[in-house]
C-alpha positions as CSV (number, residue, x, y, z in Angstrom):
1,M,102.6,97.4,-32.6
2,A,100.1,99.5,-30.6
3,R,98.2,100.2,-33.8
4,V,98.0,96.5,-34.6
5,L,96.7,95.7,-31.1
6,G,94.2,98.5,-31.3
7,R,92.9,97.3,-34.7
8,A,92.7,93.7,-33.4
9,R,90.8,94.8,-30.3
10,K,88.4,96.8,-32.5
11,E,87.8,93.8,-34.8
12,A,87.3,91.5,-31.9
13,A,84.7,93.9,-30.4
14,T,82.9,94.1,-33.7
15,L,82.9,90.3,-33.9
16,V,81.6,90.0,-30.4
17,E,78.9,92.5,-31.2
18,R,77.9,90.7,-34.3
19,A,77.9,87.4,-32.5
20,G,75.7,88.9,-29.8
21,K,73.2,90.2,-32.3
22,A,73.2,86.9,-34.1
23,A,72.6,85.1,-30.8
24,E,69.8,87.5,-30.0
25,R,68.2,86.9,-33.4
26,Q,68.4,83.1,-32.8
27,V,67.0,83.4,-29.3
28,H,64.1,85.5,-30.6
29,Q,63.5,83.1,-33.4
30,V,63.4,80.1,-31.0
31,Q,61.1,82.1,-28.7
32,E,58.7,82.8,-31.6
33,Q,58.8,79.2,-32.7
34,S,58.2,78.0,-29.1
35,R,55.3,80.5,-28.7
36,S,53.7,79.3,-31.9
37,R,54.0,75.7,-30.9
38,L,52.6,76.5,-27.5
39,E,49.7,78.4,-29.0
40,A,49.0,75.5,-31.4
41,A,49.2,73.0,-28.6
42,E,46.8,75.1,-26.4
43,A,44.4,75.5,-29.4
44,A,44.5,71.7,-30.0
45,L,43.8,71.1,-26.3
46,R,40.9,73.6,-26.4
47,E,39.5,71.9,-29.5
48,T,39.8,68.5,-27.9
49,A,38.2,69.7,-24.7
50,E,35.4,71.3,-26.7
51,R,34.8,68.1,-28.7
52,R,34.8,66.1,-25.4
53,K,32.4,68.6,-23.9
54,H,30.0,68.3,-26.9
55,A,30.3,64.5,-26.8
56,A,29.5,64.5,-23.1
57,L,26.6,66.8,-23.6
58,A,25.3,64.6,-26.4
59,R,25.6,61.5,-24.2
60,A,23.8,63.2,-21.3
61,R,21.0,64.4,-23.6
62,Q,20.6,60.9,-25.1
63,E,20.5,59.3,-21.6
64,F,18.0,61.9,-20.5
65,R,15.8,61.2,-23.5
66,R,16.0,57.5,-22.8
67,A,15.0,58.1,-19.2
68,I,12.0,60.1,-20.3
69,M,11.0,57.4,-22.8
70,N,11.3,54.8,-20.1
71,A,9.3,56.9,-17.7
72,R,6.6,57.4,-20.3
73,E,6.3,53.7,-21.1
74,A,6.2,52.9,-17.4
75,A,3.4,55.4,-16.9
76,V,1.5,54.0,-19.9
77,A,1.9,50.4,-18.6
78,E,0.6,51.6,-15.2
79,V,-2.5,53.2,-16.7
80,F,-3.0,50.0,-18.9
81,A,-2.8,47.7,-15.8
82,A,-5.0,50.0,-13.7
83,A,-7.7,50.1,-16.5
84,L,-7.7,46.3,-16.8
85,Q,-8.0,45.9,-13.1
86,A,-10.9,48.4,-12.8
87,I,-12.7,46.6,-15.6
88,E,-12.2,43.2,-14.0
89,Q,-13.6,44.5,-10.7
90,I,-17.0,45.4,-12.1
91,D,-19.4,43.1,-10.3
92,D,-22.7,44.5,-11.4
93,A,-24.1,41.9,-13.9
94,G,-26.4,44.5,-15.5
95,A,-23.5,46.9,-16.0
96,K,-21.3,44.2,-17.4
97,R,-24.1,43.1,-19.9
98,E,-24.6,46.7,-21.1
99,L,-20.9,47.1,-21.6
100,L,-20.7,43.8,-23.5
101,I,-23.6,44.8,-25.7
102,E,-21.9,48.1,-26.5
103,L,-18.7,46.3,-27.4
104,V,-20.4,43.7,-29.6
105,T,-22.3,46.6,-31.3
106,G,-19.0,48.2,-32.1
107,G,-17.8,44.9,-33.7
108,V,-21.1,44.5,-35.7
109,R,-20.8,48.0,-37.1
110,A,-17.2,47.5,-38.0
111,L,-17.8,44.3,-40.0
112,R,-21.1,45.2,-41.7
113,V,-22.1,41.6,-42.6
114,P,-25.6,40.0,-42.2
115,A,-24.6,37.7,-39.4
116,V,-21.6,37.5,-37.0
117,V,-20.1,35.1,-34.5
118,V,-19.3,36.6,-31.2
119,W,-16.3,35.0,-29.3
120,L,-16.2,35.6,-25.6
121,N,-14.5,34.4,-22.4
122,A,-16.4,31.9,-20.3
123,A,-17.9,34.4,-17.9
124,E,-19.2,36.6,-20.7
125,Q,-20.5,33.6,-22.6
126,A,-22.9,33.0,-19.7
127,L,-24.0,36.7,-19.9
128,A,-24.5,36.5,-23.7
129,R,-26.6,33.3,-23.4
130,S,-29.0,34.9,-20.8
131,P,-32.5,35.8,-22.0
132,E,-31.7,39.5,-21.5
133,F,-28.9,39.5,-24.1
134,P,-30.1,40.5,-27.6
135,R,-30.0,38.0,-30.5
136,E,-29.8,40.7,-33.1
137,I,-28.1,44.1,-33.2
138,D,-28.9,46.6,-36.0
139,G,-30.6,43.8,-37.8
140,V,-27.5,41.6,-37.7
141,R,-27.9,38.1,-36.2
142,L,-25.6,37.2,-33.4
143,V,-24.2,33.7,-32.9
144,I,-22.2,33.1,-29.7
145,G,-19.0,31.1,-30.4
146,E,-18.8,27.7,-28.6
147,E,-15.2,27.9,-27.5
148,P,-14.3,30.5,-24.9
149,I,-11.4,32.8,-25.6
150,R,-8.6,34.0,-23.3
151,T,-9.3,37.6,-22.5
152,C,-10.1,39.8,-19.5
153,G,-13.3,40.7,-21.3
154,G,-14.9,42.0,-24.5
155,P,-15.7,40.3,-27.7
156,V,-13.9,39.2,-30.9
157,V,-16.5,39.5,-33.6
158,T,-16.1,37.6,-36.9
159,D,-18.0,36.8,-40.0
160,H,-19.2,33.2,-40.3
161,T,-15.9,32.1,-42.0
162,G,-13.7,33.6,-39.3
163,R,-11.5,35.3,-41.9
164,V,-12.9,38.8,-41.2
165,A,-12.6,39.8,-37.5
166,F,-12.9,42.8,-35.3
167,E,-11.2,42.4,-31.9
168,N,-13.0,44.6,-29.4
169,T,-11.6,43.0,-26.2
170,F,-10.5,45.2,-23.3
171,E,-6.9,44.4,-24.1
172,A,-7.3,45.3,-27.8
173,R,-9.1,48.6,-27.0
174,L,-6.4,49.6,-24.5
175,E,-3.7,48.6,-27.0
176,R,-5.3,50.9,-29.6
177,A,-5.4,53.6,-26.9
178,R,-1.6,53.2,-26.2
179,D,-0.6,55.8,-28.7
180,R,-3.1,58.3,-27.3
181,L,-1.9,57.5,-23.8
182,R,1.8,58.0,-24.9
183,T,0.9,61.4,-26.3
184,L,-1.0,62.3,-23.1
185,V,1.9,61.3,-20.9
186,A,4.4,63.0,-23.3
187,G,2.6,66.2,-22.7
188,M,3.3,65.9,-19.0
189,L,7.0,65.0,-19.3
190,E,9.2,67.8,-20.7
191,F,13.0,67.8,-21.3
192,G,15.0,70.1,-19.2
193,D,16.0,72.1,-22.3
194,G,12.3,72.7,-23.0
195,E,12.0,70.1,-25.8
196,K,9.0,67.8,-25.4
197,T,8.9,64.1,-26.1
198,V,7.0,63.0,-29.2
């Protein structure tokens, strides 16, 4: 009987030991699986955070570029307005006449036709019809258009048909200068990361 009990106890101890080892293996396996899942979850969170960070940086850069562009356009508009105001405030009739002759000459040389019609605003029509204003430039006959045009100053020069024209008004000249003004202003405004506007 004692031998049977001893054998039973020994088998029971072996079973307990085996069960304990099996439990340890299961616990270790669960721990490894949990660790892997945790690491995967952390990696996914880091990846999501990185994507969000890049997206936020991209948005910030885009907003900064937009602000720079707006500042550049505002500066160009300010220069444009100041130039027109300065031109309008010229009150010396002789200086105005010389400037107008220069602008008409530019139109005459751009068209290269035997005779041109010069269209002006009402104030400059009076200047152009004065005896001091030339009737020819570079051998090209000038005809002053009857109807005044809406402009701060400067001529629109056309051939006799009106189909070929060169607009040399103050507004047109400043508009042609806008790109140069934008480039000039862009050179003064730099991105924080060292990149310049174009």
